[in-house]
C-alpha positions in Angstrom: -18.0 -6.9 7.5 -17.4 -4.8 10.6 -14.4 -5.1 12.9 -16.6 -6.5 15.7 -17.7 -9.3 13.4 -14.1 -10.2 12.7 -12.5 -10.0 16.2 -15.5 -10.1 18.5 -16.7 -7.6 21.1 -14.5 -6.4 24.0 -15.1 -5.1 27.4 -12.9 -2.8 29.4 -13.0 -2.9 33.2 -11.6 -0.1 35.3 -10.1 -1.1 38.7 -8.4 0.6 41.6 -5.4 -1.4 42.6 -2.5 -1.1 45.1 -0.8 2.2 44.2 2.6 0.4 44.1 1.4 -2.0 41.4 3.0 -1.6 37.9 1.7 -2.9 34.7 4.5 -5.5 34.5 3.9 -6.7 38.1 0.2 -7.0 37.4 0.7 -9.0 34.3 3.2 -11.3 36.1 0.7 -11.9 39.0 -2.2 -12.5 36.6 0.0 -15.1 34.8 0.6 -16.9 38.1 -3.2 -17.3 38.6 -4.3 -17.9 35.0 -2.8 -19.7 32.1 -4.0 -17.1 29.6 -4.4 -13.8 31.5 -6.5 -10.9 30.3 -4.9 -8.0 28.5 -3.8 -5.2 30.8 -4.3 -1.9 28.9 -2.8 0.3 31.6 -1.8 0.2 35.2 -0.2 3.0 37.2 -0.7 5.0 40.4 -3.4 2.8 41.7 -5.5 2.7 38.6 -5.8 -0.1 36.0 -7.8 -1.1 32.9 -8.1 -4.7 31.8 -9.6 -5.9 28.5 -11.6 -9.1 28.1 -14.5 -10.7 26.2 -18.0 -9.8 27.4 -18.6 -13.3 28.8 -15.4 -13.2 30.8 -16.0 -10.1 32.9 -17.0 -11.9 36.1 -14.0 -14.2 35.7 -11.7 -11.3 35.2 -13.0 -9.4 38.2 -12.6 -12.6 40.4 -9.1 -13.0 39.0 -8.2 -9.4 39.8 -9.4 -9.9 43.4 -7.3 -13.1 43.7 -4.3 -11.3 42.3 -4.7 -8.1 44.3 -7.2 -8.4 47.2 -7.3 -4.6 47.5 -8.5 -4.1 43.9 -12.0 -2.8 43.3 -13.9 -3.1 40.1 -15.3 0.4 39.3 -17.0 0.2 35.9 -17.2 -2.1 32.8 -17.5 -0.5 29.4 -17.4 -1.3 25.8 -15.0 1.5 25.0 -11.8 2.9 26.5 -12.8 6.4 25.8 -15.9 6.3 28.0 -13.9 4.9 30.9 -11.3 7.6 30.5 -14.0 10.3 30.3 -15.6 9.1 33.5 -12.4 8.8 35.5 -10.0 11.7 34.8 -7.1 9.8 36.4 -7.3 7.1 33.8 -7.1 9.7 31.1 -4.2 11.4 32.7 -2.3 8.2 33.2 -3.0 6.9 29.6 0.2 5.4 28.1 1.8 7.4 25.3 1.2 5.8 21.9 4.2 4.5 20.1 4.5 5.7 16.5 
């Protein structure tokens, strides 16, 4: 059994957001507008990645626009690495893994 069969598929959506937006602030705002907000992978310096299920991508994009009207959805991908390869800023701003 593969991992995808156990946990399901995921989509990662890259956004540009207000440059002052932090990850904690984004999570807080998403909670205000949604009971179960999507997972925020990273958010810094005007860039963000949000994870969701494939069938939730349109809902998450709408939720982000409601949360931050200046946000723009750039690309949806099945992997984080492809988003980070496409947008160098996302790679540079990647959070450091905790050991």
